[in-house]
C-alpha positions in Angstrom: 17.2 1.2 9.8 13.9 2.0 11.4 10.4 1.3 10.3 8.9 4.7 8.7 5.2 5.7 7.6 2.6 8.5 7.5 -1.0 8.4 8.3 -3.6 10.3 6.2 -7.2 11.5 6.7 -9.0 10.8 3.4 -12.0 13.4 3.2 -14.4 11.9 1.1 -15.8 12.9 -1.4 -14.2 16.1 -1.3 -11.1 14.8 -3.1 -11.1 16.2 -6.7 -11.5 13.3 -9.1 -10.0 10.5 -7.2 -6.6 9.8 -5.2 -4.2 7.3 -6.0 -1.7 5.6 -3.5 1.0 3.7 -4.0 3.8 1.8 -1.9 6.3 0.2 -3.8 9.6 -1.8 -2.6 12.7 -1.3 -4.9 15.0 -4.2 -5.0 18.3 -3.1 -6.8 21.5 -5.2 -7.5 23.5 -3.3 -4.4 22.3 -2.3 -1.0 19.0 -3.1 0.9 15.6 -3.1 -0.2 13.9 0.5 -0.2 10.6 1.5 0.3 8.6 4.3 -1.5 5.2 5.8 -0.7 2.8 8.0 -2.7 -0.5 9.6 -2.5 -1.8 11.6 -5.1 -4.5 13.2 -7.1 -5.5 11.5 -10.5 -6.0 14.7 -12.5 -8.1 15.5 -15.7 -5.9 13.3 -18.0 -6.8 10.2 -16.3 -10.2 11.3 -14.7 -11.6 11.1 -18.4 -10.8 7.4 -18.8 -13.9 5.6 -17.6 -14.1 3.2 -15.1 -11.5 3.3 -12.2 -10.0 -0.3 -13.1 -9.3 1.3 -16.2 -7.5 4.1 -14.8 -5.8 2.0 -12.2 -4.3 -0.5 -15.2 -3.6 2.9 -17.2 -1.4 4.2 -14.4 0.4 0.6 -13.8 1.3 -0.2 -17.3 3.1 3.7 -17.8 4.8 2.7 -14.5 6.0 -0.7 -15.9 7.1 1.2 -19.0 8.9 3.8 -17.0 10.5 1.0 -15.2 11.5 -1.1 -17.9 13.7 1.8 -19.4 15.5 2.3 -15.7 15.9 -1.4 -14.2 18.8 -3.7 -15.5 19.5 -7.3 -14.9 17.5 -8.9 -11.8 16.5 -5.6 -10.5 12.6 -5.3 -9.7 10.0 -3.2 -7.7 7.2 -4.7 -6.1 4.1 -2.5 -5.6 0.5 -2.2 -4.6 -2.0 0.9 -6.5 -4.8 1.6 -4.5 -7.5 4.2 -6.5 -9.7 5.5 -4.1 -12.9 7.0 -5.5 -15.0 10.1 -3.9 -17.7 7.4 -2.8 -15.2 5.2 -0.8 -14.6 2.4 -3.7 -11.2 1.1 -3.8 -9.6 -0.9 -6.6 -6.2 -2.4 -6.0 -3.7 -3.6 -8.2 -1.1 -6.0 -7.0 2.3 -6.3 -8.7 4.1 -8.9 -6.4 3.6 -7.1 -3.0 2.4 -8.1 0.3 -1.5 -7.7 0.5 -3.0 -4.6 2.2 -4.7 -4.8 5.6 -7.9 -3.3 5.9 -9.1 -2.1 9.4 -12.9 -1.6 9.8 -14.4 1.2 12.2 -15.1 -1.6 14.8 -12.0 -3.0 14.7 -12.3 -6.1 12.5 -9.2 -6.7 10.4 -8.6 -8.7 6.9 -6.4 -8.8 4.4 -7.2 -7.3 0.9 -5.9 -10.4 -1.2 -6.5 -10.3 -5.0 -7.5 -13.3 -6.8 -4.4 -12.8 -8.7 -1.1 -10.7 -8.6 0.8 -9.9 -11.5 4.7 -10.3 -11.2 6.7 -7.2 -9.8 7.5 -4.5 -12.1 10.2 -4.9 -14.4 9.2 -8.8 -14.4 6.2 -8.8 -16.9 8.0 -11.5 -19.1 7.8 -13.8 -16.4 4.0 -14.0 -15.6 0.4 -13.1 -16.7 0.0 -10.0 -18.6 -1.2 -7.9 -15.3 -2.9 -8.2 -12.0 -6.6 -8.8 -11.6 -8.1 -5.7 -9.9 -9.7 -6.4 -6.4 -12.5 -4.0 -5.3 -13.6 -3.1 -1.6 -15.3 0.3 0.2 -13.9 2.1 3.1 -16.9 3.3 5.6 -16.3 6.1 7.8 -13.7 5.4 10.1 -12.0 2.3 8.0 -8.3 2.2 7.5 -6.4 0.9 4.7 -3.3 0.0 5.7 -0.2 -0.2 3.3 3.0 -1.4 3.6 6.3 -2.8 2.5 7.6 -6.5 3.3 10.2 -5.1 5.7 7.4 -4.8 8.1 5.6 -8.3 8.0 9.3 -9.9 7.4 10.4 -8.5 10.6 11.5 -11.0 13.4 11.9 -11.3 16.8 14.7 -13.3 18.6 13.0 -16.9 18.0 12.8 -15.9 14.4 9.1 -15.7 14.4 7.5 -12.9 11.8 5.8 -9.6 12.8 2.1 -10.6 13.3 0.8 -7.5 11.7 -3.4 -9.0 11.5 -2.8 -9.8 15.1 -1.3 -5.9 16.1 -4.1 -4.0 14.1 -5.5 -2.7 17.1 -2.6 -0.5 17.5 -4.3 1.6 14.7 -7.3 2.5 16.8 -5.7 5.9 18.0 -7.7 8.7 17.0 -5.3 10.5 15.1 -4.0 8.6 12.0 -0.2 9.8 12.4 -0.3 8.7 16.2 -1.9 5.4 15.0 1.0 4.6 12.9 3.5 5.9 15.3 2.0 3.4 17.8 2.5 0.3 14.9 6.0 1.8 14.3 7.1 1.7 17.8 6.0 -1.9 18.2 7.6 -3.0 15.0 10.8 -1.5 16.1 10.4 -3.2 19.6 9.6 -6.5 18.2 12.8 -6.8 16.0 15.5 -8.8 17.4 18.0 -6.0 16.0 18.2 -3.5 13.2 16.1 -3.9 10.3 17.5 -5.4 7.0 15.0 -4.2 4.7 13.0 -0.5 4.4 9.7 -1.2 6.5 8.0 1.7 5.0 4.1 2.0 6.2 1.2 4.6 4.7 -2.3 4.6 6.7 -5.3 5.9 5.1 -8.3 6.5 7.0 -11.5 7.6 5.7 -12.5 10.5 8.0 -16.1 11.9 6.7 -19.4 11.2 4.3 -19.8 15.2 4.7 -18.8 17.5 2.0 -16.9 20.4 3.1 
């Protein structure tokens, strides 16, 4: 199993309404963990709901209800939802998932950790009612990396976990896809063998403040 991912230029504020990005790791009773990535526009049905936090919570609640009908036993889905508004404001909801990595245009990197995470989707009965929204803003050239724990739980031959924060400089390549390819190759080279879990990544980069 090899790391995989996609890089995306966010053209703000050209995006209609707002964009919602999601990364999820699905833990089923049989087989390895599988990662899923999604980036989609929020249409009028959600755009009419006032407030980014309310919209994100509404999407999360619908995902929870849909998964409750499909998951069985100890199966669950950890996920991060990120709503990106036209002004670069980002609202994050974390459902038991590793925190996104924010890489600023000047190269400074930090984790986007919320004050409180919810349990993974499908395990809501084990914890609080829902996640606490975490807000940040992407300026021109800033990046947001969403990933599954197959990335950060990759070990080298000494058993050390992959140091994602320290390797964030690899994302300085001009093209987002090229930047993510550099990181993907580094994760694969770091591993002491085939990856046991799916290592999926999505890199979102704010490209411009100018309207097209």
